C-alpha positions, 0 to 999 in steps of 0.5 A: 685497718679495716675500712668501716665508714662510708663518708660523703661530701655533698658538693653544693657549689654555692656553699664553698670556694675553690680553695676551701673545696680543695682543702676539704677534699684533700683532708678526706683523701688523707683519711681514705688513704689511711683506711679510715673511710670510703669517700663518696663525692656527691654533686648536689641537685637542686636546693633541697639539702635534706633530700641530697643528704639522704641520698648520699647517706644511702651510698655504700654498705659499710657499717658506719656513715658520716658526712663532711661539708664541702667548706670544712676540713676533716682531722683524720687523727681524731677518727680512730678513737671514735671507731674504738668507742663504736666498737666498745659500745654497741648500744649507741647510735653514734659518736661525735667529736669536738671541733675547731672553728676556722676562718676563711683562711683556715686560722683557728678561731676557737675550739668547741668542746661539746661535752657528754650527750644528754637528750635535754641538750639535744632538744635545745641545740639545733646543731647538736650533736654535729661535726664530726658525727659518725652514725651506725648505718642501722640507726640511720637507714629507717629515717632517711625518707623523713630526712629528705622532706626537710630542706632545713634542719634535716640533720637535726631531725636525723640526729634525733631520730637516730636515738630511737636506736640508742644514745649518742656518745661524745669523744673528746677529740678534735676530728673536724674543723668548721668554717666560720664564714660559710654559706649559711653564715653569709647567706642566712635565709629565713626558716619558716615556722612551720618547718621548725615546728614540724622538726621539733614535733618529730624529735622532741617526743623521742628525746623526752621519752629518753629523759623519762626512761632515764628517770 
């Protein structure tokens, strides 16, 4: 199989535990050994996750990019169906999978079925589409400077900006396990309303335009 995904893990040490990190890394290495991705491990600098994430997305030259949080687990078996859809649908900006939610021990709590993408649902959900999302590199690269200006909501902003290229496409497969008791659940920080307003001011008009054009 031809490797086509640059997959990065942003290792933000406060956001994981040693055992979670080892499980995360092992799952990504399985995908890499299967020829599904080229793995990039990036040590986060400072607290600006958006800037770190943007720099990580620039790594490599493969046609698709994706990320794995350092307390979560990749399910490599779900990736081939996603790559097939990207090959069959050149008009989409990316594809996303369903995911399982796991607890601190790795036990599955529930499965989140995302369902088909709509611009309206992306406007209303800060984490949609999300995990696992595989982007076309060309849909991402023009927007990384903007992403880097957001410490919070950076992935919401990028996922919205990417739809300037084309719509998202849902793949009903489990390709990701997200940790329930992660850093952002246990260390909630207030997000200032200016950041929220700025993120929505960028993303909402793009998605509303898609709704208008579809009508």
